[in-house]
C-alpha positions, 0 to 999 in steps of 0.5 A: 492537472494534465497527466500522461500515462504510458503503458496501461497494464495493471498499474496503468489501468489502476492509475487511469481509473483513480486519476480520471475519477479525481478529475484530472485530464488524463491521456493514455498511451499504449501500443495495443489499440484494444487497450486504448479503446477500452480505457477511452470508452470506460473512463473520461480519458483520451487514448493514443496508440503508439510507442510511449518513448517516441518523440512524435507520439509524446508531442501528439499526446501533449506532453509539453503541457503535462504536469506529470508523465507516468511510465508504467510499461512492462519494460524498465528501460522503456519507462526510463527512456519515456521519462527522459524524452518527456523531460526534454519535451517539457513535462514538469514531473516524471515517474517511472516504474522500475522493477529489476533488482539490478537497478535497485542501487541506482535509484538515487542516480535516476532521480538526481542525474536523470531528473526522474521525480519518483521511481516506483518498484511495486514488487519491492514495496509489496515485499516490504508490506508483507514483511511488516505483516509477518512482524505482527501476524495477528494483523490482517494488513499493516501500513506504516507512516512517518518513516516506519514509526507509526503503524496502521493495522487491521484486525478482525474482532472475534466473538471473545475479543474484549472489544466486542460490545464496547463503545469507541470512547471506552477504549482509552480507559479500559486499555493501557496501550495507546491506540486510535480507532480509525475505520470499521468495516461491518459487512458491506458498510464502512464507518469512520467511527465517533466516540459513541460507535459500538463495536461488534463481533465480526467487525474489521477494524483499522487503528493507528499506534506507534509500534510498541503500543501495537504489540501491547494492545494486541497482548491486552486483547489476548490475540498477540502472536509472536513474529514469524520465524519459519517462512515458506514462500511459493514463487521466486519472482521479483517479489519472492526474491525481495521478500526472501532476502529481507526476511533472511537478513533479519534472522528468519528461516526462509524456504523458497519454492520456484518451478523454473529450474534456471530461476531456482539456480539463480535464486540459490546464488542470490539468497545464500541464507535461504533454502531454494527448492525447484518445484511446483509451489501449487502442488500439495505433495511438494508443499507437504514435502517441504514442511508446509504444516510446520511453518509459522507462515506461508506466502503465495507469490506465484504469477497466478492469482487462483493458485495463490488463493487455493494454496493459501486456503490449503495452508490455513486448513493445515493450521499454518499460523499466518498466510499471505496471498499475492492477488491482483485481480480479485477484490478484497471483499470477495477474498474475505468472503472465502476466508482469505484475510491477508492479500497483497496487491503490488499494483495497488501499492504502486498506484497508492505511491503514485497517487500520493505524489499526485496529491502532493503536487496539488496541495496549496503550499500549507501542507504536503502529502507524504503517504497515501493508502487506500483501504477497504477496497478504496472506500477509505483513505489514510493520508500523512500530511507534513505541515510546512506553513506556520501561517495556516488558519489552523496553526495554534488553534485547539482542535476542539475549536476546529470542525472536521468534515464528516467521516474524517478523523485525525489519527495521530500527530508526530512532533519531533519524534513525539507521538500525540494521540489528539484530544480537544486541547491539542494544536497543530504546529508547523513541522508536524506530521499528521495522519488523517483517516477519511472517506475516500470521496473527499480526496483530500490534497491539502490538510486545511481541506479536512476542516469545514 
């Protein structure tokens, strides 16, 4: 697929890496010649230095032949203009990164009237993910599918956890709550487990379930923590604002520490149900003065990764029940090694949304990709497929008669609101939403490709 990416910052660079590795013909446009040269030398892509909203620059980049243009510069307005120019030139699909909260109510207009295929707000999406994690603070990370009806959670198996030593096949018989184990990280190794796989203390496991079963399963394991009520947020940028607004609207007691006085005054007006304090959220004295040691959760959302990591570690040392750090430039494996379990990356979340859209464009027509998440430092993928054809070879056939490729699991089937944890006699029907967990090397674009 011919894809043009305008703006090669954090999101653009992540997309360039993933899309080039998946075999797409990518052209990168950026004003900085050093960035363009670095991308062209590192990945198998073409680079072009210039203004991505310029008609002549887009023509030179071959936008008229592009299946997709992605505008991910630091300017919302420039991104929208890039997409408008690209549509006039002939690009079939356009995606814009739009972050300003003032545009949040206009997204439908952008899509319907301006013709944008997809509008991505990384900070808003990251805030939603953090809010999900705070609903289930036992979980290290939480993702959702099927309109928030199915969750994918990550937890760590402690020494006293009843899962330690169990084979995967024994879980349904020993626990009442219905869950399906999808992936296991053990040290540097990642496994898509079969029934005979034996769990060990220290494993980090990913499992799917509907929300009521998620809470019940954690209670059976003896690790359930009540949802957070008192939350301290360090950093009042876009993500901090979105998170504070969502939490305060759902009954949380929220306090935001923002170092910039003007921004703090703005937040005080925008967040009438939250407490806003002007101060340095990385300063130990300020954190203690604002009651860090009495909070249910601490979320570090400053612009500096290192500050977020250090303050999160400090909060954990004080005994804060749940800590979350915004980190964009450090791998999760490194974070886990220093005791940071829950980290959120807005660039990764935005890239996942866009990659899911690209996969949907590639499908053959029997199914479409609805949602995509990359897990365990991009080594595992969780995809939600919508089955749209009743003519595909797998329709109406028992799963036991269909052979999955290696390192692939069907995690859940959602049919007319009903949750089905698949067994051998179950069948796929048109209209189903199906969640698939697979090794990232497969790069599935269509549901039928999960079978041999």
